[in-house]
N, CA and C of each residue as an Amber inpcrd file, in Angstrom:
protein
   345
  33.6480000 -87.0540000  92.6910000  34.7780000 -87.5190000  92.0310000
  35.2140000 -88.8440000  92.3040000  35.7030000 -89.4470000  91.5990000
  36.2600000 -90.8120000  91.2520000  38.3730000 -91.0000000  92.1190000
  38.6100000 -92.2370000  93.2210000  39.1820000 -92.1320000  93.0590000
  39.0560000 -93.2730000  93.5460000  40.9500000 -93.9950000  93.2440000
  41.9680000 -95.5040000  92.9760000  41.9690000 -95.1150000  93.8880000
  42.5160000 -95.6290000  95.3740000  43.6210000 -95.8460000  95.8070000
  44.2300000 -96.9660000  96.0390000  45.2330000 -97.4770000  96.1470000
  45.9390000 -98.5550000  96.1750000  46.4890000 -98.3160000  97.4040000
  46.9470000 -99.9350000  97.7090000  47.6030000-100.4470000  99.4480000
  48.3720000-101.9230000  99.0830000  49.0330000-101.9790000 100.5040000
  50.1490000-103.0480000 100.3890000  50.8180000-103.2400000  99.9690000
  51.3570000-102.5750000  99.2100000  52.7590000-103.2430000  98.9990000
  54.0970000-102.1640000  99.4430000  54.9510000-102.5170000  98.9720000
  56.7850000-102.5320000 100.3100000  56.9230000-103.5550000 100.1200000
  58.1890000-103.6180000 101.0180000  59.2820000-104.6550000 100.7790000
  59.1660000-106.1100000 100.6860000  59.5580000-107.2950000 100.0870000
  59.1130000-109.0360000 100.3810000  60.3650000-109.0740000 100.3830000
  61.2180000-110.4550000 101.2680000  61.9560000-110.7940000  99.8920000
  61.6590000-112.4080000  99.2280000  62.1120000-112.7710000  97.4820000
  61.6230000-113.5850000  97.0210000  61.4770000-114.7900000  97.3540000
  59.7140000-115.3940000  97.0510000  59.6310000-116.5650000  97.7660000
  58.2450000-116.0520000  98.4860000  57.9370000-114.4830000  98.8760000
  56.9950000-114.9670000 100.2600000  55.5900000-113.9490000  99.1530000
  54.7640000-113.7440000  99.9940000  53.9250000-112.8900000  99.5580000
  53.1970000-111.4420000  99.3530000  52.2980000-111.0070000  98.9910000
  52.0300000-110.0920000  99.5630000  50.2880000-109.5850000  98.9150000
  49.1910000-109.1020000  99.6540000  48.1610000-108.1640000  99.2130000
  47.9650000-107.3420000  98.8240000  47.9840000-106.6040000  97.6040000
  47.3380000-105.0710000  97.4100000  45.9510000-104.8610000  97.6480000
  45.5690000-103.4370000  97.6520000  43.8210000-103.3880000  98.0950000
  44.3100000-102.2990000  97.1050000  42.6000000-101.7970000  96.7790000
  43.1290000-101.0040000  95.6640000  41.3940000-100.8160000  96.3610000
  40.8230000 -99.5280000  96.7300000  39.5760000 -98.7690000  96.8720000
  39.0040000 -97.4500000  96.1230000  38.3640000 -97.7280000  95.5250000
  37.2770000 -97.3940000  94.7880000  36.1690000 -96.0440000  95.3750000
  35.8220000 -95.6830000  95.5370000  34.4830000 -94.0330000  95.4510000
  34.2040000 -93.6860000  94.5580000  33.4310000 -93.1290000  93.8720000
  33.1640000 -92.2870000  93.6810000  32.7770000 -93.0350000  91.4580000
  32.8340000 -93.5830000  92.2030000  31.5500000 -94.6060000  90.7760000
  30.4440000 -95.3980000  90.9550000  29.9360000 -96.6860000  90.3330000
  29.6470000 -97.9590000  90.8410000  30.0240000 -98.4330000  90.7420000
  30.6460000 -99.4270000  91.3380000  32.1850000 -99.8240000  91.2320000
  31.1470000-101.2850000  90.3260000  29.8210000-101.6770000  91.0550000
  29.8450000-103.1850000  90.9690000  29.5520000-103.8290000  89.1410000
  29.3300000-102.2730000  88.4620000  28.8620000-102.4230000  86.9580000
  30.5630000-102.1650000  86.4850000  32.0260000-101.8580000  87.1180000
  33.2860000-102.0800000  86.1600000  34.1960000-103.4460000  86.3900000
  34.8610000-103.8520000  85.1890000  35.9360000-104.5820000  85.1320000
  36.8440000-103.3600000  86.0610000  37.7540000-104.0660000  86.6740000
  38.7640000-104.3040000  87.7900000  40.2150000-104.5460000  87.3770000
  41.0330000-103.6980000  87.2970000  41.7670000-104.4470000  87.0250000
  43.0170000-104.3150000  87.4460000  44.6730000-104.7600000  87.2400000
  45.6550000-104.8130000  88.2480000  46.3600000-104.2210000  87.0850000
  47.7280000-103.3050000  87.2670000  48.6370000-103.0770000  85.8930000
  49.9630000-102.4540000  86.6970000  51.5150000-102.7860000  86.4600000
  52.4820000-102.3760000  86.9250000  53.7100000-102.2800000  85.2360000
  54.0420000-101.0710000  85.9870000  55.0930000-100.7390000  85.1310000
  56.4620000-101.1060000  85.8500000  57.2070000-102.5980000  85.9780000
  58.3440000-101.9810000  86.3480000  60.2660000-101.3160000  85.6540000
  61.0980000-100.5240000  86.6750000  61.6240000 -99.9530000  86.4710000
  62.2150000 -99.6450000  84.8760000  62.3820000 -98.6110000  83.4840000
  62.7700000 -99.1410000  82.2730000  61.8550000 -99.7200000  81.4090000
  60.6470000-100.4680000  81.7640000  59.4740000-100.8030000  81.4680000
  58.0400000-100.0500000  80.8790000  57.9490000-100.6460000  80.1720000
  56.2270000-100.1310000  79.8370000  55.1070000-100.4180000  80.4990000
  53.5710000 -99.5090000  81.3250000  52.6260000-100.7400000  82.0040000
  52.3120000-102.0710000  81.4510000  52.1810000-103.1110000  81.8560000
  51.9510000-103.3530000  81.0790000  50.4390000-104.3630000  82.2540000
  49.2770000-105.4460000  81.8440000  48.7230000-105.1150000  81.9520000
  48.8030000-106.9010000  83.1270000  48.3380000-106.8660000  84.3480000
  48.2410000-107.8320000  85.3720000  47.7870000-108.9340000  85.2760000
  46.3440000-108.5590000  85.6990000  45.6100000-108.4310000  85.7270000
  43.4970000-107.6920000  85.8820000  42.8700000-108.5920000  85.5560000
  41.6580000-107.9870000  85.3140000  40.3970000-109.0660000  85.5310000
  38.9680000-108.3590000  86.4930000  38.9890000-109.1770000  86.7700000
  37.3420000-108.0970000  86.5600000  35.9300000-108.7670000  85.8000000
  35.1110000-108.0040000  85.2860000  33.5680000-108.6450000  85.8790000
  32.6600000-107.1630000  85.7800000  31.3440000-107.1700000  86.6440000
  30.9190000-108.7760000  87.1800000  31.1180000-109.5800000  85.5450000
  31.1340000-110.4850000  86.2090000  31.9980000-112.0980000  86.1790000
  32.6920000-111.7180000  86.6650000  33.1760000-112.6440000  87.8710000
  34.6210000-113.6890000  86.9160000  34.7520000-112.8130000  85.3140000
  35.3390000-112.9680000  84.6610000  37.0520000-112.8530000  85.2190000
  38.0270000-113.1100000  84.9330000  39.1310000-113.0250000  85.1240000
  40.6830000-113.6030000  83.7780000  41.2680000-111.9690000  84.1230000
  42.1440000-112.4950000  82.3830000  44.0140000-112.2230000  83.4660000
  44.7520000-113.5160000  83.4250000  45.9360000-113.1600000  83.7880000
  47.2190000-113.0820000  82.9820000  47.5590000-112.3310000  82.7830000
  49.4780000-112.7960000  82.0700000  49.9570000-113.4070000  82.2060000
  50.6790000-113.6450000  81.5020000  50.7100000-115.4340000  81.4360000
  52.0890000-115.5050000  82.7470000  53.1710000-114.2150000  82.5490000
  53.6080000-114.3960000  83.5820000  53.9210000-114.6910000  85.5570000
  52.1010000-114.4060000  85.0560000  52.0010000-114.3680000  86.9110000
  50.9070000-115.3060000  86.8010000  50.6100000-116.0880000  85.5890000
  49.5690000-117.3330000  85.9100000  49.4490000-117.4090000  87.1110000
  48.8440000-118.8010000  88.3160000  49.1270000-119.5740000  88.8690000
  49.7220000-118.8300000  90.0840000  50.2510000-117.9030000  90.2860000
  50.9080000-117.1650000  91.9900000  50.1210000-116.1700000  91.9850000
  49.3240000-115.8670000  90.8310000  48.5480000-114.2880000  91.6400000
  47.1290000-113.9600000  92.1100000  46.2040000-113.7660000  92.1000000
  45.0200000-114.4900000  92.1850000  44.1720000-113.6470000  92.5240000
  43.1690000-112.3200000  91.5590000  42.0180000-111.0630000  91.0730000
  41.4100000-111.5000000  91.6720000  40.4700000-110.7790000  93.3210000
  39.4050000-110.9630000  93.4510000  38.8300000-109.7300000  93.0290000
  37.5790000-109.5290000  93.4870000  36.4410000-108.0100000  94.2940000
  36.4550000-108.1370000  95.4060000  35.0700000-107.6840000  96.7890000
  34.3430000-107.2070000  97.1460000  33.4160000-105.6460000  95.9260000
  32.9160000-105.9810000  95.7520000  30.8880000-104.9850000  95.2230000
  30.8530000-104.1970000  96.6330000  30.5480000-104.9820000  97.9280000
  30.3060000-105.0930000  99.2610000  31.4420000-103.1440000  99.6970000
  32.3890000-103.8620000  99.0030000  33.7340000-103.4140000  99.8420000
  33.8110000-101.9660000  98.9810000  33.5460000-102.2940000  97.5460000
  33.7710000-101.3630000  96.3680000  35.7360000-101.3870000  96.5730000
  35.9800000-102.3500000  96.4250000  37.0530000-102.8070000  96.5850000
  38.2560000-104.0940000  95.3870000  38.9160000-104.0640000  94.7000000
  38.9730000-105.0460000  94.7990000  40.9910000-105.6120000  95.4080000
  40.9470000-107.0550000  95.0660000  42.7260000-107.3380000  95.7170000
  44.0470000-107.5860000  94.9160000  44.2900000-108.0250000  94.5960000
  45.7300000-108.3040000  94.2370000  46.8610000-109.3500000  95.1690000
  45.8380000-110.0700000  95.2720000  47.6580000-111.1120000  96.5000000
  47.6320000-112.0210000  95.6640000  49.5290000-111.2620000  95.9110000
  50.1130000-112.1700000  95.0250000  51.6550000-113.1600000  95.8090000
  51.0660000-114.1830000  95.1080000  52.4490000-115.9650000  95.6960000
  53.8330000-115.7740000  94.7690000  54.6760000-116.7570000  95.7980000
  56.0620000-116.7910000  95.1340000  56.7150000-115.6090000  94.3700000
  56.7470000-114.4810000  94.9030000  56.9440000-113.2270000  94.1860000
  58.4840000-113.4170000  94.0300000  59.0210000-113.3410000  92.8780000
  59.8770000-112.4130000  92.5930000  60.9300000-111.9300000  92.3510000
  62.4580000-111.4000000  92.0830000  62.5950000-109.8470000  91.7770000
  61.8970000-109.4940000  90.7630000  61.2300000-110.1040000  88.7880000
  61.2280000-109.8760000  88.0540000  59.6780000-109.0720000  88.3400000
  58.9710000-108.7460000  89.8970000  58.1930000-108.7440000  89.9160000
  57.4680000-107.4570000  90.6790000  58.9180000-106.7280000  90.6930000
  59.6040000-105.5810000  91.0680000  58.7400000-104.4630000  90.5040000
  57.8230000-103.5600000  89.7500000  57.6030000-102.9850000  89.7370000
  56.3040000-101.9110000  90.7010000  55.4100000-100.7070000  90.4690000
  54.7570000-100.0330000  90.7400000  53.8380000-100.3250000  90.6560000
  52.2710000-100.9540000  91.2380000  51.2090000-101.4800000  90.8020000
  49.6800000-100.8520000  91.2550000  49.1130000-100.4430000  89.5710000
  48.1760000 -99.8680000  89.4130000  46.6580000 -99.9250000  89.3090000
  45.6400000 -99.7640000  90.2060000  44.2360000-100.4400000  90.5870000
  43.8620000 -99.8550000  88.6620000  43.2460000-100.6430000  88.0130000
  42.4720000 -99.6140000  87.4100000  40.8710000-100.2800000  86.8300000
  39.7940000 -98.8910000  86.8810000  38.3850000 -99.5310000  86.5320000
  38.2840000 -98.7590000  85.7340000  37.2320000 -99.3830000  85.2700000
  36.9580000 -99.9120000  82.8010000  35.7980000-100.2570000  82.8540000
  34.9070000 -99.2150000  82.2350000  33.5000000 -99.3340000  81.0110000
  34.3940000 -99.4030000  79.9510000  33.0380000 -98.7220000  79.0730000
  34.0290000 -98.8410000  77.6780000  33.7700000 -97.1860000  77.3150000
  31.9150000 -96.3320000  78.6770000  32.7000000 -94.0900000  78.4340000
  34.1540000 -94.3990000  79.4430000  34.7050000 -95.2060000  80.2710000
  35.5930000 -94.7490000  81.6270000  36.6920000 -95.4110000  81.6340000
  37.4090000 -94.6070000  81.5490000  39.1270000 -95.2620000  83.0850000
  39.4090000 -94.7710000  83.4030000  40.2360000 -95.3180000  84.6920000
  40.3780000 -94.9160000  85.7440000  40.8690000 -95.3010000  86.6440000
  42.1800000 -94.2540000  86.9210000  43.5710000 -95.1450000  87.2410000
  43.9040000 -94.4280000  88.6700000  44.2770000 -95.1420000  89.7910000
  44.4670000 -95.0900000  90.9930000  46.3130000 -93.9730000  90.6270000
  47.4630000 -93.6910000  92.1120000  48.3330000 -93.1930000  91.8200000
  49.5040000 -94.6280000  91.9210000  49.6550000 -95.9910000  92.6560000
  50.3130000 -97.0810000  92.3200000  50.1760000 -96.9970000  93.4560000
  50.8720000 -98.7480000  93.3190000  51.5940000 -98.8900000  94.9760000
  52.9320000 -99.1670000  94.2890000  54.2180000 -99.3120000  95.8690000
  55.6400000 -99.7540000  94.5550000  55.4520000-101.1250000  95.2220000
  56.3690000-102.6330000  94.8200000  56.3490000-103.4400000  95.2760000
  57.7800000-103.8850000  95.0400000  58.5110000-104.0340000  95.7700000
  59.6900000-104.3460000  95.6120000  60.0920000-106.3350000  96.6900000
  60.0860000-106.5340000  95.3450000  60.6840000-108.2230000  95.7860000
  62.2580000-108.2580000  95.6610000  63.5500000-108.6250000  96.4490000
  64.2370000-108.2720000  97.2290000  64.9720000-110.2630000  97.2520000
  65.2200000-110.2850000  96.5310000  66.7960000-111.4360000  96.5800000
  68.1960000-111.8030000  97.6040000
């Protein structure tokens, strides 16, 4: 059974920082592209950041310079370090694991940024 379990969400003041974690099980973690996506109230889910098995990163323009995605293959965990948060970052953040033949999602963790 494949599971992606996010943690680390919560309430933070504008300008603050938060670190999200996603622990994966049931996959060969090291070969997957891992990603973070988010869905704000009333909006579509959007890409936040991805990190390939080879170490290549991709970020949404809205988070470049503020967010950092990283992974620990030894821990089967991907992280999203978020800094300089603003209320526009408020969303449910979802963890994703992807290879061409498979796509898995976590259930999400809520990040609320207050002003």
